[in-house]
C-alpha positions, 0 to 999 in steps of 0.5 A: 701170016701163017695159014690156019691148020687144024692141029697145033701143039698149043692153042692160046685163046686171047691175044692180050699180054699173057697170050702174046707173051706165051705165044712168043715164048713157046714159039722160040722153043719150036712149039707150034702155036695158034693164037685166037684173038677177036680184035684187030691190033693195035687197040686201046684198052681200059688199063692202068698201064703201069708195069713193075720192073720185075718183068724187064728181063723177061720182056728182053728175052722175048725181044722187047726193049721197053725204053726204045718204045718210049716208056717212062721210068717210074720210081715214085708213088703218091696216094691221096684219100677222098678228103685230100690227105696226101702221102708219098713214097719211093717205089722200091723196085720201080716200074715203067709206063707204056700203053697197051696200044704200043706194047701189044702192037710190038708184041704181035709183030714179034709173034708174027716174026716167030711164026706164031699163027694168029686167027682173028676169031672168037672161041665159043667152046672148048672140049677136052677128050682123050687127052686132046682139046677140041676148040670151036670158033664163032666162024665154025672152025674146029681146031685141035691141040694138046694144050690150051691156054686161056688168056681172054681177059676179065670175063667172056661168054666162054666162062659161062660155057666152062661153068666157072664159079665167078661168072655166076655172081654179079660184078659191081664194078666199072672202069673208065680210062682216058689220056690227057696231056698236061703237067705230070711228073714222068717218074710218078705213079699216083693213086687218088681216092674219091668216094666210091672209087679210086683213080690211077695216074701215070705217064706213058709214051709220047708224053701222054698221061694215062688216067684210069679210075674204077667205081661201083656201078650203083654209085655211077648210075646215079649220075647222067653221064661220065662228065657229070659223075666226074664233076660231082664225085671224082673232082671232090678229090682236089688233086684229080680236079686240078689235073683235069682242069689243067690238061687237054683231053686226047681221046674223043671220048673215054673208054669204059668197061663194066662187069669187072669181078675180083672174085677168086678164080682157078688157075686150071679150069677143065684142064685149060691153063689160065693166065693173066686176068683170066686166072685172077685179077688184082685190084687196080688200087695195087696197080700191077695187073699187067706184070702179073699177066706177063709173069703168069705167061712166063710161068705157064710157058716154062712148064708147057715146054717141060711138058713137051720134053716129057719131064712130067709123067702126065697132064695132072702133074703139069696142072698141079705144078702150075696151080702151085706156082701160081698160088705161090707167086700171086696169092699173097698179092691178091689177098693184099689187094683185097685188104687194101681195097676194102680199107679204101672203100670205107672213107673213115678207114681210108683216112685213118689208114693214111694217118697211120702210114704218115706216122709209120712211113716204113709201112707203105713200102712194105705194102707196095712190096707185097703187091710186086714180085721179085725181078724175074729170072729167065730160063 
C-alpha cells in the first residue's frame, strides 16, 4: 500500500464501482490517484448485481475477466405484475451476474497493483480555490488535487456540505437485499412486482441467487419487521413466494438501505466530477445501475486524461464536455426508468401495461434497449 502524500493529480471520493474503475483507468496513464473509501474491502452491498454486457470490453481493459470470477451469463428476462401476470423476453445485448463483494474485491486488488493509493477515511469537506481542490477528511487530513471525482454513492453528509438540491428533499424509498440458494435459472434476470414495490432476482457467482427489492418506507413501516412485511406483502406475488419457500437463506439477516432518492442530480457540482449513483440513479426496475457506474467512470477518466494532456483550454470546457456526454449517455435511460417505475407503482396501470406488452411483444425489447447502452469502445 502506498504511503499518503498531501498532493495528487486526482482524488476520488468513494471506492465503489465508479471510484475503483476511475482509479485503475487513470493510474494506467501515470496519473497520481488517491482513492478515499470509508469501508473495508470486500463488503456486501445492497445492489441488484446484474450488469449489462455493454461494459465487458472496458472491464477487460481494466484487467478484469468477469467469467474467471464465476459470473453468470444472462440472456433472458421475465417480469410479473402484483396480480401474477408473467411476461418473458430475450435480453438483447445480455448481461452477467456478479456480486459487489466479488467484483469490488477484484477491482481493488488491480488498483493496488497499479499504484493507486487507498486511504480508509471519509471526506467531510471539499473546497475549490485558485484552480486547486482542498479535501478535508474525518481524521483531519488535508489533501490537495487538481481534479476531484465524486463517487461516494447514493447520498452522504458530503451532499449537505455541497448544498446539493436533491439532499434537501425527503427520500421515501428503502431497499432490502439477501442471498438464497435454490432452483433458479443461471441465464435469467427476473423482476417481480408486489403492491408498493418490486423485486429483482438473478444468479451471481457460487450458485447464489441475489434477491433485492425496493419499497416505500410509508408502506414498510406498517409492519413489525422484514419477515412480517415479506409474508404480508411481498409473498402476495406467487413467484416470489415460491422462490423463497423453496430456497435456503444464505445471510444471517438481510441487508437494508434507506433514504434512496431518484431525484435529478447534476453531473458537475462545485467543479467536482460526479460518477455513478453520485451523479444520478436509475430505478432498479430497469436493473442497470452498475453498468451506468462503470460507464460513467470510463467517460470521466477519458476526459480527465485529455485534460492532463492540455487538450482542454480550461477546466470549464472539461466540465461542460463531461455534462454533455453524461446527458447524452444517461438522460434517456433515467427518463425511461422514471416512466416505467411510475407505471408499475400504480397496480391497475401495471396490469394494463403487462396486457399491452403481451399483445405487442416487440415493445418490451425496445424498452429494455432504452435502459441499456451499446457495447463500449475502449481508448
